[in-house]
matplotlib code that plots the C-alpha trace (Angstrom):
import matplotlib.pyplot as plt

x = [-11.3, -14.2, -15.6, -19.0, -17.4, -15.3, -18.3, -20.2, -17.2, -17.0, -20.8, -20.4, -17.5, -19.4, -22.4, -20.7, -21.4, -24.6, -26.5, -27.7, -30.4, -33.3, -33.3, -29.6, -27.2, -23.5, -22.6, -22.8, -23.0, -21.0, -18.5, -20.6, -23.7, -24.4, -24.9, -22.4, -22.1, -19.6, -17.8, -20.3, -23.4, -24.7, -24.6, -26.0, -26.5, -27.6, -27.2, -29.4, -28.8, -32.0, -30.6, -32.6, -31.0, -31.7, -29.5, -30.0, -27.9, -28.3, -27.1, -27.9, -30.8, -32.4, -32.8, -32.0, -32.1, -34.5, -35.4, -33.3, -32.2, -28.5, -26.2, -22.5, -19.5, -15.7, -15.5, -18.9, -22.2, -25.2, -28.0, -31.5, -33.7, -37.4, -40.7, -42.4, -40.0, -36.8, -34.9, -31.4, -29.6, -30.8, -34.5, -36.7, -36.2, -32.6, -29.7, -26.3, -23.0, -20.7, -17.1, -15.7, -12.8, -13.1, -10.5, -11.7, -14.5, -13.9, -15.9, -14.5, -16.9, -17.1, -20.6, -21.7, -18.1, -17.3, -15.1, -16.7, -15.3, -18.0, -17.4, -19.2, -21.7, -21.6]
y = [-18.0, -15.6, -13.8, -15.5, -19.0, -18.0, -16.8, -20.0, -22.1, -20.1, -20.7, -24.4, -24.6, -22.7, -24.9, -28.3, -28.5, -26.4, -27.0, -30.6, -32.4, -33.3, -37.0, -37.5, -38.0, -37.4, -39.9, -40.1, -36.8, -38.4, -41.2, -43.6, -43.6, -47.0, -50.5, -52.3, -55.7, -57.7, -60.8, -63.4, -61.3, -61.2, -57.4, -55.3, -51.5, -49.1, -45.4, -43.4, -39.9, -38.8, -39.4, -42.6, -45.9, -49.6, -51.6, -55.4, -57.5, -61.3, -62.3, -65.5, -66.3, -62.9, -60.2, -56.8, -53.3, -52.0, -48.6, -45.7, -42.1, -41.1, -38.2, -38.4, -36.2, -36.7, -39.2, -40.6, -41.8, -41.3, -43.8, -43.2, -46.3, -45.9, -47.7, -50.7, -53.2, -51.5, -53.7, -52.3, -53.8, -51.0, -51.1, -49.3, -45.6, -45.9, -43.8, -45.2, -43.5, -45.5, -44.2, -45.0, -44.9, -45.3, -46.8, -47.3, -49.8, -50.8, -49.1, -49.9, -49.1, -49.5, -50.6, -51.2, -51.6, -54.1, -53.5, -54.4, -54.2, -53.6, -54.0, -51.8, -53.9, -53.1]
z = [6.6, 6.2, 9.3, 8.9, 9.0, 12.0, 13.9, 13.1, 14.2, 17.5, 18.1, 17.5, 19.9, 22.6, 22.2, 22.5, 26.2, 26.5, 23.3, 23.5, 21.6, 23.9, 24.8, 23.8, 26.7, 26.3, 29.0, 32.8, 34.7, 37.5, 37.6, 39.6, 37.3, 35.9, 37.1, 39.4, 40.9, 43.0, 41.7, 42.9, 42.0, 45.5, 45.5, 42.6, 42.6, 39.8, 40.0, 37.6, 36.4, 38.0, 41.5, 41.9, 42.6, 43.2, 45.6, 46.2, 48.5, 49.1, 52.6, 54.5, 52.1, 52.5, 49.9, 51.4, 49.8, 47.3, 45.8, 46.9, 46.2, 46.2, 46.3, 45.5, 46.4, 46.1, 48.9, 49.7, 48.2, 50.5, 49.9, 51.3, 51.0, 50.8, 50.1, 51.6, 50.0, 51.1, 53.5, 54.2, 57.2, 59.5, 58.5, 56.0, 55.4, 56.4, 55.2, 54.6, 53.7, 51.4, 51.3, 47.9, 45.5, 41.8, 39.6, 36.0, 36.1, 39.7, 42.5, 45.9, 48.7, 52.4, 53.3, 56.8, 57.8, 55.1, 52.0, 48.7, 45.2, 42.5, 38.8, 36.2, 34.3, 30.5]

ax = plt.figure().add_subplot(projection="3d")
ax.plot(x, y, z, "-o")
ax.set_aspect("equal")
plt.show()
């Protein structure tokens, strides 16, 4: 191969991760990004790449949850609910820590002392 072609190939390889087309995403930046729900649909949460989320839980005829922000690390997802319509179990502007494990398209979380299995919505 000629040196110019080798140089071009090397640049392409180096840019695979850092040279992205604006507006085109290569996939989730973290494994929990996306929309999730439990088997009966009473719990639905969506984690966006921006750090915003939306969590809705139906319990005893009441809708809880609402808009939120989140951070994620290897063991926990920290959710901060905000806004006038946010109604987590502990009140508006509450923060909750969800301990989780992820196995493929199943996100197992411990929320308010209860275990919950969420499936990725495609």
